[in-house]
C-alpha positions in Angstrom: 15.5 35.7 200.4 18.5 37.2 198.8 20.0 37.5 202.4 19.6 33.6 202.5 21.3 33.1 199.1 24.3 35.2 200.1 24.7 33.6 203.6 24.8 30.2 201.9 27.2 31.4 199.2 29.4 32.7 202.4 29.1 29.4 204.2 29.9 27.7 201.0 33.0 29.8 200.5 34.1 29.4 204.2 33.8 25.3 203.6 35.9 25.4 200.7 38.6 27.7 202.2 38.8 25.4 205.1 38.9 22.4 202.7 41.6 24.2 200.6 43.5 25.0 204.1 43.4 21.2 205.1 44.7 19.8 202.2 47.4 22.6 202.0 48.3 21.6 205.4 48.3 17.9 204.3 50.7 18.8 201.2 53.2 20.7 203.4 53.3 18.3 206.0 54.3 15.7 203.4 57.0 18.2 202.1 58.4 18.6 205.5 58.5 14.8 206.2 60.5 14.6 203.3 63.1 17.5 203.5 62.8 18.1 207.2 61.7 21.5 206.4 59.8 23.3 203.6 62.3 24.2 200.8 61.4 27.7 199.1 62.1 25.8 195.4 59.9 22.9 196.4 57.0 25.5 197.6 57.3 27.4 194.3 57.0 24.1 192.5 54.1 23.1 194.4 52.5 26.6 194.1 53.1 26.4 190.2 52.0 22.6 189.8 48.2 23.4 192.1 47.9 26.9 190.6 48.2 28.2 194.2 49.6 31.5 194.8 52.6 31.2 196.7 51.7 33.8 199.2 48.8 31.1 200.3 51.5 28.3 200.7 53.5 30.6 203.0 50.5 32.1 205.0 49.7 28.5 206.1 53.3 27.4 206.6 54.0 30.4 208.9 50.6 30.1 210.6 51.4 26.5 212.1 54.4 26.0 214.3 54.7 22.4 212.8 56.3 23.7 209.8 59.7 25.5 209.5 61.1 27.4 206.5 64.9 26.4 207.5 66.6 22.9 207.9 65.9 21.1 211.1 68.5 18.8 212.5 68.4 14.9 212.4 67.3 14.7 215.9 64.6 17.1 217.1 64.9 18.2 220.7 62.0 19.9 222.5 62.1 21.3 225.9 59.0 22.5 227.7 58.9 25.9 229.2 55.1 25.6 230.6 54.9 26.7 234.2 54.8 23.2 235.7 58.2 22.8 234.0 59.7 26.1 234.7 59.1 26.0 238.2 60.8 22.5 238.4 63.9 23.5 236.5 63.4 23.6 232.8 65.4 26.5 232.2 68.6 25.1 233.5 67.9 21.8 231.5 67.5 24.0 228.5 70.7 25.8 229.2 72.5 22.6 229.8 71.7 21.4 226.4 72.5 24.7 224.6 75.7 24.2 226.2 76.3 20.6 225.3 75.0 21.2 221.7 76.5 24.8 221.5 73.5 26.0 219.9 70.3 28.1 221.5 66.6 27.0 221.2 65.3 27.6 217.5 68.9 26.7 216.3 70.4 23.6 214.3 73.9 22.2 215.1 76.2 23.0 212.1 76.4 19.3 211.5 72.8 19.2 211.0 72.2 16.4 213.9 70.3 18.5 216.4 67.7 21.2 216.7 66.9 22.3 219.8 63.3 24.1 220.4 61.5 25.7 223.6 58.1 24.9 223.3 55.2 26.4 225.6 53.8 23.1 226.8 54.1 19.7 226.0 50.9 18.7 227.8 52.6 16.2 230.4 52.9 18.4 233.3 53.1 15.5 235.7 56.5 14.7 234.2 58.2 18.0 234.5 60.4 19.2 233.7 60.3 17.3 230.5 62.6 17.0 227.4 61.3 15.3 224.2 64.1 13.8 222.0 63.0 12.4 218.5 59.2 11.9 219.9 60.6 10.2 223.1 59.7 11.9 226.3 62.2 11.8 229.1 60.6 12.6 232.3 61.8 14.6 235.4 65.0 15.7 233.7 67.9 17.4 235.2 70.8 19.2 233.9 73.2 16.7 235.4 71.1 14.0 233.2 71.6 15.8 229.8 74.9 14.0 229.3 73.7 10.6 229.6 70.8 11.5 227.4 72.8 12.6 224.5 75.3 9.3 225.0 72.1 7.1 224.4 70.8 9.3 221.4 74.3 8.7 219.8 74.4 5.0 220.6 70.8 4.3 219.3 71.8 6.2 216.2 74.7 4.1 215.2 75.0 0.7 216.4 78.5 -0.1 214.8 80.6 3.1 215.5 83.4 1.4 213.7 81.6 1.1 210.6 82.3 3.3 207.6 78.6 3.9 207.2 78.1 5.6 210.6 77.7 9.4 210.2 77.0 10.3 214.2 77.3 13.4 215.5 80.7 13.8 217.3 79.1 16.3 219.9 81.4 15.9 223.0 79.2 15.8 225.9 80.0 17.9 228.9 82.0 20.6 226.6 80.9 23.0 223.7 83.6 21.9 221.4 83.2 18.8 219.1 85.7 16.0 219.3 
């Protein structure tokens, strides 16, 4: 009888932990959506406000690859390194993106416009090699297509280049230098 009570108590504790982790994930996701990363001062405020140990917030934030503790660029670029993409040339595509932007996977451009991430799989092997820019999939990419891809990103970001409100990145496609 006592063993059954202990099992029930343990199951309730596990359910509470799962529920707490789910709500933590939701709160962290909202913060990430607002700031584009999880700022330390905001995590400290959340921990204090919700009476959650800061270490628990960091445990969840570092467990899920969705979250970042460093600022990310306005434009998020993902390159697939899965088997199908790899055998179809994704490494060369990633190298070209790195060359054009002047950053390596895991980095953000100095102007905060672009972040580049190499991920294990994007789940669309038939489209390999695959590049995702701001949640838009670009299939069968080659290094030669990267320049046109980034020209399209810049054009869609700012319709009126002459406007004083335009703050588009000035990444010069085809060279590491910025114009």
